[in-house]
C-alpha positions in Angstrom: 30.8 -146.4 -2.1 34.1 -145.3 -1.2 36.3 -142.1 -1.8 39.4 -142.9 -4.1 42.4 -141.0 -4.8 44.1 -140.9 -8.2 47.6 -139.7 -8.4 49.5 -140.3 -11.8 53.3 -140.9 -11.2 55.6 -140.1 -14.3 59.2 -139.3 -15.7 61.1 -136.7 -14.0 63.0 -135.8 -17.3 61.2 -132.7 -18.5 61.6 -133.5 -22.3 60.4 -137.1 -21.9 57.4 -135.7 -19.9 56.5 -133.3 -22.7 56.3 -136.2 -25.0 54.3 -138.6 -22.8 52.0 -136.1 -20.7 49.1 -136.6 -22.9 49.5 -140.3 -23.1 49.1 -140.4 -19.2 46.3 -138.1 -18.9 44.4 -140.0 -21.5 44.8 -143.1 -19.3 44.2 -141.0 -16.2 41.1 -139.7 -17.5 39.8 -142.8 -18.6 40.3 -144.4 -15.4 38.4 -141.7 -13.3 35.3 -142.0 -15.8 35.2 -145.7 -14.9 35.6 -145.3 -11.2 33.1 -142.2 -11.1 30.7 -144.5 -13.2 31.1 -147.2 -10.7 29.5 -144.9 -8.2 32.9 -143.9 -6.1 33.9 -140.5 -5.4 37.4 -139.8 -7.1 39.7 -137.1 -5.8 42.4 -136.5 -8.5 45.8 -135.2 -8.1 46.2 -131.7 -9.3 49.5 -132.3 -11.6 51.1 -135.4 -12.9 54.0 -136.2 -10.6 57.2 -135.1 -12.5 59.5 -133.9 -9.6 60.2 -134.5 -5.7 58.2 -131.2 -4.9 55.1 -132.3 -7.0 55.1 -135.9 -5.6 54.8 -134.3 -1.9 52.7 -131.7 -2.7 49.8 -133.4 -4.6 50.0 -136.6 -2.3 49.6 -134.1 0.6 46.4 -132.5 -1.2 45.0 -135.9 -2.0 45.7 -137.0 1.6 43.9 -134.0 2.7 40.6 -134.7 0.9 40.3 -137.8 3.5 40.3 -140.5 0.6 39.7 -144.2 1.8 42.2 -145.5 -0.8 44.9 -143.7 -3.2 45.4 -145.3 -6.5 48.9 -144.5 -7.8 48.8 -144.8 -11.7 51.5 -145.9 -14.0 50.9 -145.2 -17.7 54.6 -144.9 -18.3 58.3 -145.2 -16.8 58.0 -143.5 -13.6 61.0 -142.5 -11.1 60.7 -144.8 -8.1 61.4 -142.3 -5.4 58.4 -140.2 -6.6 56.4 -143.0 -5.3 58.1 -143.1 -2.1 58.0 -139.5 -1.6 54.3 -139.4 -2.0 53.9 -142.4 -0.1 55.5 -141.0 2.8 52.6 -138.3 2.4 49.8 -140.6 2.1 48.4 -142.3 5.4 45.8 -144.8 4.2 46.1 -147.9 2.0 47.8 -147.7 -1.5 47.0 -149.6 -4.8 49.8 -149.4 -7.6 47.8 -149.6 -11.0 49.4 -150.4 -14.2 48.4 -149.8 -17.9 49.1 -152.8 -20.2 49.7 -150.7 -23.4 53.1 -151.9 -24.3 54.0 -148.5 -26.2 55.0 -147.0 -22.6 56.8 -149.1 -20.0 54.2 -148.3 -17.3 54.2 -151.8 -15.7 58.2 -151.3 -15.5 57.3 -148.1 -13.5 55.0 -149.9 -11.1 57.2 -153.2 -10.6 60.2 -150.7 -9.9 58.0 -148.4 -7.2 56.6 -151.5 -5.9 59.7 -153.2 -5.1 61.2 -150.0 -3.5 57.7 -149.9 -1.0 58.6 -153.6 -0.4 62.0 -152.6 0.9 61.0 -150.2 3.4 58.0 -152.4 4.4 55.4 -150.1 3.1 52.1 -152.5 2.5 50.5 -152.0 -0.8 48.5 -153.9 -3.5 49.0 -154.1 -7.1 46.6 -154.5 -9.9 47.0 -154.2 -13.7 45.1 -153.7 -16.9 42.8 -151.7 -19.2 40.2 -149.4 -16.9 37.6 -150.3 -19.3 37.8 -153.9 -18.1 34.7 -153.8 -15.4 36.7 -156.5 -13.5 39.6 -154.2 -13.1 37.1 -151.5 -11.6 35.6 -154.0 -9.5 38.6 -155.0 -8.1 39.6 -151.4 -7.2 36.3 -150.6 -5.9 36.6 -153.9 -3.6 39.8 -152.8 -2.2 38.7 -149.4 -1.9 35.3 -150.4 -0.1 37.3 -152.4 2.2 39.8 -149.4 2.9 36.4 -147.5 4.1 35.1 -150.1 6.3 38.7 -150.2 7.9 38.9 -146.5 7.8 35.6 -146.1 9.5 36.9 -148.1 12.6 39.4 -145.7 13.5 37.7 -143.3 16.0 34.8 -145.1 16.5 32.7 -146.0 19.7 31.4 -149.2 20.8 28.7 -149.1 23.2 28.6 -152.2 25.4 25.3 -152.3 27.2 25.6 -154.6 30.4 28.8 -156.6 30.2 29.7 -160.2 29.8 26.5 -162.6 29.0 26.2 -166.0 30.8 30.1 -166.4 30.9 30.9 -166.2 27.3 34.4 -165.6 26.9 33.9 -165.4 23.1 31.7 -162.2 23.5 34.0 -160.4 25.3 37.2 -158.4 23.7 40.2 -156.8 25.3 39.6 -153.3 25.0 43.5 -152.3 24.8 43.7 -154.9 21.8 40.9 -153.0 20.0 42.1 -149.4 20.6 45.6 -150.8 19.6 44.4 -152.7 16.5 41.3 -151.3 15.2 41.2 -147.8 16.7 38.0 -148.4 18.5 37.0 -147.2 22.1 34.6 -149.1 24.2 32.0 -147.0 26.4 30.3 -149.2 29.3 26.8 -148.5 29.8 24.6 -150.3 32.5 21.5 -151.9 31.2 19.4 -149.7 34.0 19.6 -146.9 31.4 17.7 -149.0 28.9 14.9 -149.7 31.7 15.1 -145.9 32.9 14.8 -144.6 29.5 12.3 -147.1 28.2 10.1 -146.3 31.3 10.5 -142.5 30.2 9.9 -142.8 26.5 7.1 -141.0 24.9 3.8 -143.1 25.2 2.6 -141.9 21.5 6.0 -143.1 20.3 5.8 -146.5 21.7 2.2 -146.8 20.4 3.0 -145.9 17.1 5.8 -148.4 17.1 3.2 -151.1 18.5 0.6 -150.3 15.9 3.4 -150.1 13.3 4.1 -154.1 14.1 0.4 -154.9 14.4 -0.5 -153.5 11.2 2.4 -155.1 8.8 3.1 -158.0 10.6 1.6 -160.7 12.4 1.4 -160.5 16.2 0.5 -163.5 18.4 -0.7 -162.0 21.5 -1.0 -164.3 24.1 -2.3 -162.3 27.2 0.7 -163.4 29.3 4.2 -163.4 27.9 3.0 -161.1 25.0 0.9 -158.1 25.5 0.5 -155.0 23.8 2.0 -153.6 27.1 5.2 -155.8 26.7 5.5 -155.1 23.1 5.4 -151.2 23.8 8.1 -151.9 26.6 10.3 -153.4 23.9 9.7 -150.4 21.2 10.6 -148.2 24.4 13.6 -150.3 24.8 14.7 -149.5 21.0 13.6 -145.8 21.6 16.3 -145.7 24.6 18.9 -147.4 22.9 18.1 -144.6 20.4 18.7 -142.0 22.9 22.1 -143.9 24.2 23.3 -143.8 20.7 22.7 -140.2 20.1 24.0 -139.3 23.5 27.2 -141.3 23.8 28.1 -141.0 20.0 27.9 -145.0 19.7 29.0 -146.2 16.3 27.9 -149.9 17.2 26.8 -151.2 20.1 26.1 -154.7 21.9 23.1 -155.3 24.6 23.7 -158.2 27.2 20.4 -158.8 28.1 20.3 -162.0 29.5 19.5 -162.9 32.1 18.7 -159.4 34.1 16.4 -157.9 31.5 14.9 -161.2 29.9 14.4 -162.5 33.4 13.1 -159.0 34.9 12.0 -156.5 32.3 11.8 -157.5 28.7 13.6 -159.3 25.8 15.8 -156.9 23.5 15.0 -158.8 20.5 12.7 -156.1 19.2 14.9 -153.6 19.9 17.9 -155.1 18.1 16.3 -156.4 15.3 14.8 -152.6 14.8 18.2 -151.4 15.3 19.8 -153.5 12.6 17.1 -152.8 10.2 17.1 -149.9 7.6 13.8 -148.8 8.6 11.3 -148.2 11.5 7.8 -147.1 12.0 9.0 -143.4 10.8 10.7 -144.4 7.9 13.9 -145.2 6.1 17.2 -144.9 8.3 20.7 -146.1 8.2 21.0 -149.5 10.3 23.0 -149.3 13.4 25.1 -152.4 14.1 23.9 -154.0 17.4 25.0 -157.3 18.7 22.9 -159.5 20.9 24.6 -161.1 23.9 27.1 -157.8 24.0 29.0 -160.0 21.7 31.8 -157.7 21.0 33.8 -159.6 18.2 30.6 -160.2 16.6 29.6 -156.8 16.4 33.0 -155.9 15.2 32.4 -158.6 12.6 29.2 -157.2 11.6 30.6 -153.4 11.4 33.1 -154.6 9.1 30.7 -156.7 6.9 28.3 -153.8 6.8 31.1 -151.3 5.5 31.5 -153.6 2.6 28.0 -154.1 1.7 25.9 -151.6 3.0 23.2 -153.7 4.0 22.1 -155.1 7.4 24.1 -157.8 8.6 22.7 -161.7 9.9 23.7 -162.2 13.3 22.9 -166.1 14.5 23.8 -168.7 16.7 24.9 -172.0 15.0 21.8 -173.9 16.3 21.6 -177.0 14.5 23.1 -179.3 11.8 20.4 -181.3 9.6 22.5 -183.8 8.2 19.6 -185.4 6.3 19.5 -182.1 4.3 22.9 -180.7 4.4 21.5 -177.6 6.0 22.5 -175.6 9.0 19.8 -173.9 11.0 21.3 -170.1 12.0 18.8 -169.2 14.8 19.2 -166.9 17.6 16.5 -165.6 19.9 14.8 -163.3 17.6 17.6 -160.9 16.8 17.6 -161.2 13.1 17.1 -158.0 11.2 13.5 -158.1 9.6 15.1 -157.1 6.3 16.5 -160.6 6.1 12.7 -162.1 5.9 12.7 -161.0 1.9 15.6 -158.6 1.6 13.4 -155.7 0.2 13.6 -152.3 0.2 9.7 -152.1 1.0 9.3 -152.6 5.2 5.9 -153.9 4.2 7.1 -156.8 2.1 9.8 -157.9 4.4 7.1 -157.7 7.8 4.5 -159.4 6.0 6.9 -162.3 6.6 7.4 -161.6 10.4 5.6 -163.1 13.1 6.0 -161.7 16.7 5.6 -164.9 19.0 5.7 -164.7 22.5 8.6 -165.6 24.1 9.5 -169.0 25.3 10.3 -170.4 28.8 14.0 -169.2 28.7 12.8 -165.8 29.2 10.3 -165.4 32.0 10.0 -161.5 31.4 8.3 -162.1 27.9 7.6 -159.6 25.0 8.1 -160.7 21.6 10.5 -162.8 19.3 11.0 -161.5 16.1 10.4 -164.7 14.0 11.0 -165.2 10.1 12.8 -167.4 8.0 15.7 -165.6 5.8 15.1 -165.4 2.1 17.2 -167.4 0.0 20.2 -166.5 -2.1 24.1 -166.7 -2.1 25.7 -165.2 1.0 29.0 -164.5 2.5 29.6 -165.8 6.3 32.1 -164.7 8.4 33.3 -164.2 12.2 36.5 -162.5 13.7 37.6 -165.2 16.4 41.0 -165.5 18.5 43.4 -168.1 18.2 45.7 -167.7 21.2 45.1 -164.1 21.5 45.6 -163.1 17.9 42.5 -162.2 15.6 41.7 -164.3 12.4 38.8 -163.8 10.4 37.1 -167.3 9.6 35.2 -166.9 6.4 33.0 -168.9 3.9 30.6 -169.1 1.2 27.2 -170.4 1.2 23.7 -169.8 0.7 20.7 -169.6 2.3 18.0 -172.1 1.0 14.2 -172.2 1.0 11.8 -175.2 1.6 7.9 -175.6 1.5 5.9 -174.4 4.6 5.5 -178.1 6.0 9.3 -178.6 6.0 10.0 -175.3 7.6 7.3 -176.2 10.2 9.2 -179.6 10.8 12.8 -178.3 10.8 11.7 -175.3 13.1 10.2 -178.0 15.5 13.2 -179.4 16.3 14.8 -176.4 17.8 12.9 -173.3 18.8 10.1 -172.5 16.1 9.4 -169.2 17.6 12.8 -167.8 16.7 14.1 -166.8 13.2 16.0 -169.1 11.0 17.9 -169.0 8.4 18.5 -172.3 6.4 22.3 -172.1 5.4 24.3 -174.5 3.1 28.1 -173.8 3.5 30.9 -174.7 1.3 32.6 -176.1 4.2 32.0 -179.8 5.5 30.1 -180.1 8.9 33.0 -182.0 10.3 35.4 -179.3 9.3 33.3 -176.4 10.1 32.4 -177.7 13.7 36.0 -178.6 14.2 37.7 -175.2 13.7 35.0 -172.6 14.1 35.8 -170.5 17.1 32.4 -169.1 18.4 28.9 -169.9 18.7 27.7 -166.8 16.8 28.0 -166.2 12.7 27.4 -163.6 10.7 26.3 -163.2 7.0 25.8 -160.8 4.2 24.3 -161.2 0.8 26.5 -162.2 -2.3 30.0 -163.5 -2.7 31.8 -160.7 -0.7 34.9 -162.8 0.2 37.3 -160.8 -1.8 36.2 -157.5 0.2 36.8 -159.5 3.6 40.2 -160.6 2.3 41.1 -157.2 1.4 39.9 -156.0 4.9 41.9 -158.3 6.7 44.9 -157.6 4.6 44.7 -154.0 5.7 44.2 -155.2 9.4 47.1 -157.4 9.1 44.4 -160.3 10.2 45.1 -163.9 9.2 42.3 -165.5 7.0 40.9 -168.8 8.0 39.0 -169.7 5.1 36.4 -172.5 4.9 36.4 -174.4 1.7 34.7 -177.4 0.2 37.6 -179.6 0.6 
C-alpha cells in the first residue's frame, strides 16, 4: 500500500478558525481512520493550515516523510494562497479533496484552490465526498498506488542483459528518453556474465532447485533436449541473475537470450519464470520484474503494473486468435511466471499445474520450457508502445477463460504445446486490436485495474489508448 500525506487547509482569519477547527479536525480524523483501515500508511500534517508560514512548514514536514501522494483536505472555506504555498513545497502528486457537508463551504475552498493551481499549471486531481464511502477511499487509494508506482521508477536501474534480440525495434527504448521521462537508468550487461556465473554457481543450490521442480512440477526429461544437467544449468542461470541483480543494484531487468544463449547454452525460460515468481525453492520472495527478449518497454510496463497490483505480471506474445471461440492465445516461450497457473499463495498448488517440457527446435541448446495454462479470471491488459517517438499506454480489460483438457490440447497443438498459454477474451474486437496494437508482446495483471493505469498515465503525462468493445 502507498504512503499518503494529509494536510487540512483552513481559513486564515483567527476568529473564524477558532470556530471551525473542531469541525475540520473531525473530518480529518475520519479520513485518516478510513485510509489507515484500508492499509495505507498515513502521514498527517502537524497543524491545520491557517497562515502562510504554517502552509510552508507543514508541507515541508509531510514532503520530508517521502509520501507518494499528498491529499489537501478542504472541510471549510480555505484561503487559496495557502494551497499555493503548500504545493510549492510538495514535490509529489496532489489530490484536492472536498467534504460534501453543506454546513461549511469546503467545496468552494477546493474549487478556488484548484483554479489557482490550474493557473500556474500545477497538475492535480480532485475528489469529493464522505470518507465513510468505500468508493472514495478506493479512489484515493488507486491514485496513491499509481503515485507509488511512478515514484518507484525515479532512480531505478534497468539491467539490459545482451542487447537487442532478433531485430526487434519494439524491444529497444531510448535511454535518454527513459531518464528524462521516467528517471530510469539502463545498465548494459553482457550475456557472458550469465554463462560465467551459472557455471560457477553452487552445485548444491543448482541441485536443490532441480529437485524442487521434480518434486512439485512435472518434468518431462527426454535425455537430449531436457536432462537433469540442462535443468541445473537453467537453475544456475537464475542464480547468476540473482547475483547480477544484487551486485549491480538492478530494480528490474530483461534478458536477450535469443539467439546466442538459446543456441549455445540454454534457454532462459526457467530463470525468467523464477525471477517473476513470488517464491523459489528457498521460500517466499519479492518478484523481480524480468522481461524476455530484453524487451525494455515490456519490462517498464510490467514494473508499473506490478507497482499497482503487487502481483507477478504476465508477459506473452500475442500468438493467435481463435476466431471460432473469440479467444486469443497469449503464449511466449516458457516465460510466464508459474504463479499464473493457479494464482495461489502456495507454490505447490501452482507448480502442480506446471510441466517442464524439452525445448522445441527453435532452441537447439535445449533446456526446459515452463508450460502451464493461466488460471481464469478478470484481467487488465496493457502495454507501453511508442507512436512517432511518443509513449502511449495501450489498455484494455479482458478475462482469461478455461476449457476442458481435450479443448486445451487441441488449441495448444495449433501453436506450440510445450509453451505456456493464456486463453484471453478481450473487450476489443479482433480487427480493432490487430490494426492498432503497437507490439508483439502484451502484459496482464488480475482484476480490473484500469483506473490505476489511467492514473499512472496521468501522472507521467502519457496518452491513454484504450481499447473498448466498440
